[in-house]
N, C-alpha and C positions, 0 to 999 in steps of 0.2 A: 466375523465382526464387520468386515467391509461390506459384504453383501447384505447383511441384516440392516446396516445403516442406510445404504442407498435405496433400500426398498421400503423401510418403515419410518425412518427419522423424518419428522415434519420439516426440518430445516433444509432437507434436500427437496427442492421444489422446482418443477413437478417431479414426481417419481417416474423413473424410466420405464418404458414399455418392456414386455418380455423380449421383443426383438432387440432392443437396445442393450438389455442385460446380456443377451447372447453375444452381441457384438463386442461389448466391453470385456466379457470373459475371453472371447477369442483373441482380442487385441492383447490383453495381459498375458495370455498363455504364450503367444508367439514372441512377445517382448521378453518375457522371462527366459524363453528358450534361446533367443538371440544373445541375451546377456550371459547366460550360462556357457554358451559356446565360446564367447569371447574371453571370459575370465578363466576358462579351462584350456586355453590354447597353449598348453605346456605339459611337461612330464608330470606336473603336480596336480593333474586334473582330478584324480581320485581324492586327494587331500582337500582340495578346494570344495568339492562337492560335499564331503563329509562336514566341513566347517559350516557351509551354508545350510545344510540339512539340520544341523544342531541348532543354529540360530533360528531357523524357521520353526522348528518343532517347539522349542522352549517359548518363543514369542507367541506362537499360536495358542499354547496352553494358557498363558497368563492373559492374553487379550480376550479370549473367550471366557475364562474363569472369572475374571474381575471386570469384564466389559470396559476395557480401557483401550485407548489408542497409544501408540508408542511415540511420544514426542521428546524433545530434548529435556524437558522437566522430568520425565520418567527415567531417562538415562542418568540424569544428575542424581536422582533419588537412589538408583541402583549403585552408583559409585560411592555414594555417601552413607549407605546403609551399613551399620555395624553387624557383627556376628549375631548378637542377641535379637536384633530386629529381623535379620535374614531367616532365623529359625522359624518365625511365624509364617513364612511363605514356602517352607520346604517340609513335606510330609510324605509318607509312604504312598498315599493315593496319587499324589502329584508325580512321584518318581515312576510309579507303575504306568500311569497314563502316557507320560513322555516316552518311556521305553517302548510302549506298545505302538505309539505313533512313529517311532524311529525304526522299528524292525524291518518293515518292507522296503522303505527307501535305502537303508544301509545294505540290505541283501542285494538289491539291484545295483547299487554302486560297486560292490565287490565283484559282481558278475561281469562288469564292463571289461572288455578285452582291449588293452592298450599296447599289446605286443607288436601288432602290425602297424608300425608308425606311419608308413606311406599311405595305407588305406585310411588310417585314423585322420590324417591331415586332409586327404582328398575328400573324405566324407564331411569333414568340418566345413570346408569351403562351399560345398554343395548346399549344406544345411543353412549356412549363413546367408547365401544368396536367396534361398527359398524363403527363409523367415523374413528377410528384409523386403522381398517382393510382396509377401502377404501383408506385412505391416503398412507398407506404402499404399496398397490397394484399400485396406480398411480405413486408413486415415483420409484418403482422398474422398471416400464415400461417406464416412461417418465421423470425421475428425471434429467437426463443429459440435456434434452432440456429445461426444466423449469428453471434450474439453469443458463443456458447459456443466456437466454433472459434477466434475471436480471443483469448478469455480463456484457453484451454487452453495457448496458446503465444504470449505477448505480443509477442515480436520480429516476428511476422508483420505487425504494423502498419507496421514499418519496411521492408517489402518491397513495399508497394503503390506503384506508379508512376503518376503523379507526386506522389501525396500524400506519400510518404516524404521525398523531397528538400526539398519546400516546407515541410512540417511540421517537419522536423529543422533546417532553416535558421532558422526562426522560434524554435524552442526554443533553438538555439545562441546567438542574439543575446539572447534573453530571459535566459538564464543569465549572459551577460556583464553585462547591465544590473543583474541582481539579486545578482551576486557581490560581496561586500565587497572593498574595496581593502586593508584592514588587518585584523589580528587583534584581537579584542576580549577582554580579560581580565576576565571576569565573576567577581565574588567574590574579587578579588585581595586584599582586606582581610579575608577571612573568618577567623573564629576561633571556637573552641568556648567557650561561655559558662562563666564561673567556676562552681565547685562541681558540674560535670557528673558524673553517674554513668555508668559504662560501660554501653553498651546495644548491642543488635543489632537492626537493622531490615531486613526483607526486602521488596523491591518485586518482585512477580511480574507480568510483562507477558504477558498472554494473547495468543492469535492467533485472529483472526476470530470472536471470541465476540460474540454480540449479546444485548442486554438482554432482548429479547422472549421468549427461550427460557429465562430463569432462573426457577427456582422462587421465588427471593427477590422477583421482580417479578410474582408472581401467575400465573405460567405453570402450566398445568393438569397438567404431568407432573413427577415428582420428579427434577429435574436437579441439586439441591443436597442430597442426603441426608446427605452426610458432614460438611458444615459448618453445617447449619441449626440445630444446637443448640449452637453455639460462641459465641453472643452476638456475632454479626457486626453491624457497622454498615454497612448496605447503602444505597448512593446510587441512588435509583430514576430519577433524571433526569440521567444523566451522558453526555457526548458527546465524541467523539474529535476530535483536531486535524485529521486527514486520513482518507481512505478507503483509503490504502495504507500499508504498514508503513514504507516509506522516508521518508514524511513524518511519520507519527505518533510514532514512537519518538524521532527527534531533536528533534521539537517538544516532547514532554512532558519531556525531560530537559534542555532548555535553558531559559533565562529568556524565550525568545521565545514568542509566543502564536499562536493560530490566525490572527489578523489580521496578525501580523508575520512569521510563518514562511512567506515567499513563494517560497522556492526550496529544493530539497532539499540544496543545497550550503552553506547557511548554517551548519550545525553544524560544518563544517570550519574555520570562522573565528572560533570563540568557545569559551570554557570552558563546561563543562556541570556538572551536578549531581555526577557521578562525580568529576570533576577537583577540584571544591571540597571534597568530602568527603575525598578522599585527601590533599589539601594541608593540611587541618586536622588530620590524624593518624588518620583512619579507615582501617581495613583494608577495602578495597573489592574486591568480587568480581563478575565478570561470568560467569555460567554460562548457556550457550545450547544449545538443541536446535532452533534455527530457522534453518537455511540458511546456515551459514558466518559470516563476519565480521559484527560488529554494524553495524546500519544507521546511516548517517551518520557512521560511525567514532567513535561516542560513547565507545567503550571504548579508543580508541587509546593513551591514556596510562596505562591501568590495569595494575598489576603482576600481578594475579591473574585470569587469563582461562582459561576451560575450555569447549571446544566438543564437543557430541554431535550429530553430523549424519549419520552413516552408518546409516540405517535404525533409529535408536534410538527407543524410546518415551520419553515425558517422565519416567516413573518411573525410568528408568535413571540419572537425575541424583540421585535421592534419597540414595544412599549417600554421595556426595561432599558433598551439602548437609548431611547429618546430621553428618558428620565435621567440617565447618567450624563448625557451630553448637555442637557439643558441646565442641570444643577451644578456642574463642575465649574470651579473657579481657579483650579490649580492645574499644573502639568498633569496630563492624563494620557495614558497609552491603553488603547482598547483593542483587544484581539477577539475577533468573532469567527468561530469555526462553523461553517455551514454544513447542512446535510446535502445541499446543492443538487447534484445530478447522480447521486449514489444509485448504482444498479442493484438488482436487475429491474426493480419496479419503478422505472422512470416516471410512469404515469401517476404514481402516488406522491411525487415530490412537489406537486403544485395543486391548488384547488381547481375545481371544475371550471370556474369562470376564467381561468388562465389556459384553458385548452384551446389555444389559438390555431394550431396546425392540425389538420385532419387528413386521413384517418390516423388513429393512435393505436400503437401496439399495447395490448393489455394482457398478453400472454407472458407468464414468468419464464417460459422456455423461449428465450429470445431468438433462437435459431429457427423457430417456427413462424416468426413474424416476417412480413415483407420488409424490404429495406426502407421503403417509404414510410411505413407506419412506425418502424423502430426509430428512424431519424426524427419523425414528428414528435414522438413522445419525449425523446431526448432534448430536442430543440425547445419544446415547451418548458422543460425544467430550466434550461438556460435563460429563457425569457423571464421566467419567474425570479430567478436569481438577479437578473438585471433590474427588475422592479424593486427588489429588496435593497439593492445597493443604491438606487436612486433615492429611496426613502432615507437611508442613512446619510447620504449627501445633503438632503434637504434639512435634516436635523443639524448637521455640522454648519450649514450656511447661517442658521439662526444663532449659533454660538457667538458670544462676544470675544472668544479666544481665537488666536490663529489656529487654523485647522487644515488637516489633510487626510487623505484616504488612499490606501493601496490595496487593490484587489489582486489576488494571485491564487491559482488553483494548486492543490497539493500534487496532482498528477493528471494525466489525460485519461482517455477512454477509447477502447476499441468497440466498434459497432458492426462487427461481422467481417471487416476487412481481413483477408488472409485466414479466415476461419477463426479469428480471435474475437472474444466478447469481453466487455468490462476491462479489467486491468490486472496486473500481476501475473504470476504463473510462469513467466519467463525472466531470465536475468536481464538487467538493464540494457546491456549491449545487444541483446537479441530481441528485446521488446520492440514492437512497431512504433514508428514515429508518433502516431496519434496518442500513444500512452505517455509520451514525454514532452511533446510540443504543447504548451499550455497558454491560456490567456493570462495577461498581466497588464494592469494599467493603474495610473495614478491620477487622482483629482486633488487640486490645491485651491484653497480660498484665495481671495485677492492678495492678502499680505504675503503668504508663502509663495504665491505665483510670481510675485515681483522678485523674490530671492532665487527661485529654483527653476522656473518654467523653461527658460531658454536653454539652460544647461542640460536639463533632462530631455528636452525635445530632440537634441542632437543625437541621443542614444536610442531613439524609438525604432530604428531599423538595425541596431547592433545586436549581435548574438549575445544574449544574456541568460543567466541561470539563477536558480535559488541562492547560489553562493553570494549574490549581491545584496540580499535582503538585510542580513545582520548589519553590515557596515553602512548601507544607505540609510537605514532607519536610525542608527546612531547619529548620523549627520542631521536628519530631520529633527531628532529630539534634542539636538545641541549637547550631546554627551561626548566628553573627551576621555580617551583611554589609550594606553599604549597598544592595546589589542585591536584597535581600529586599523583597517587596511584601506588606504586611499585608492589602491588599484581595483578594489572590489566595490567601490562606492560609485553608483551610477552618476551622481551629481558631479563628481570630480574626475570621472574617466576621460581619457583622451580618446577621441573618436578614431 
């Protein structure tokens, strides 16, 4: 299943060469060997091998027979299948094929001599050292290419046998443990403060933008030419909640923090910033050009939703955004989710006339690009985002309402540093800084500037995170609730 996918599936782009296929095969072989040696470092080695062989064989049959990957949803279906349903998946042909596959491995397992324990342990240490040496050598030479194959089509990780069934089972039970048993109504008491003036506030959520490449953050190239003279309040030390969109967006729009947003399902069980704003009387809009439904279903209760996902550029949303801003007379909260700098095809995130930096990487296999061309393609996408934001600001300037805008990326991006490309793939604590250090800035019109500019300016060099978005925007929107946390409000923070 795994090999068929990476050689024929059009989503794996580009397809690996025969040499790379051999390298991946060798890497997985030695990795499995290393893992097996580690988990059988006891007198129960034979039993462990039997269990793993059973898992591998049964998984292999069903993956190949039904052409499925084994993800947590498959594990959930397995545990929730009743006897009548299970009968449909068990037959004599299946039993015969599984037994046939088991025969040779089980014979070899029972032939293993574990009586000479001193030789057994000595051999293990030698093998562990040998396997580790080979793996390091392969990774140093081809680590970039191996990583890119898995990142180009992430479902491939759920096709590795027996890693997929074991990993997915752990993830399934982890989700059960971390899933709330009841729904939490955050901001149930929320109300707009008395004497509130109608306003429109836009939150623009970028995609895969990293702070390092922003002109505002002393980058050597002009990636912010359209907004640099707009009196922007730029936060130089701002960090994301996660290194994937599925974590960062729900985290930033709920009252949960990086420390407490422990499962991507949590946003399904509590109110979020959009719900609170709408419940207090705001017209709330979700406009997205980033891959279908909103992450974590944060917009599931919102009345005004608009998706642009069929090969659209971000500026295709501008006409609708302008219409909303120019026509609104009431309190309005506008959330815009960009396609931004989504990899790997950075060169497709902007039109040809925005190809300002040259030469440009147009190879989907990013590790084949020169560092200069890869940076140029990425920087062009940032420059195009900067143009988009400048246009939204120009619309807000024309509004008769008080208006403000906050731009923040969902997470950062790796561009080949330490052999890493794009984002995700590593736990947050192990992910490179470039995947976590993100651009974030605020623009305010004349009226809001009078109220907030000086207070916010004091925090532009403070270490800040997505945790501040929920509470700071509540302040901007003049919404009072017991769930507001002054300590996470940038406007009220003590330097």
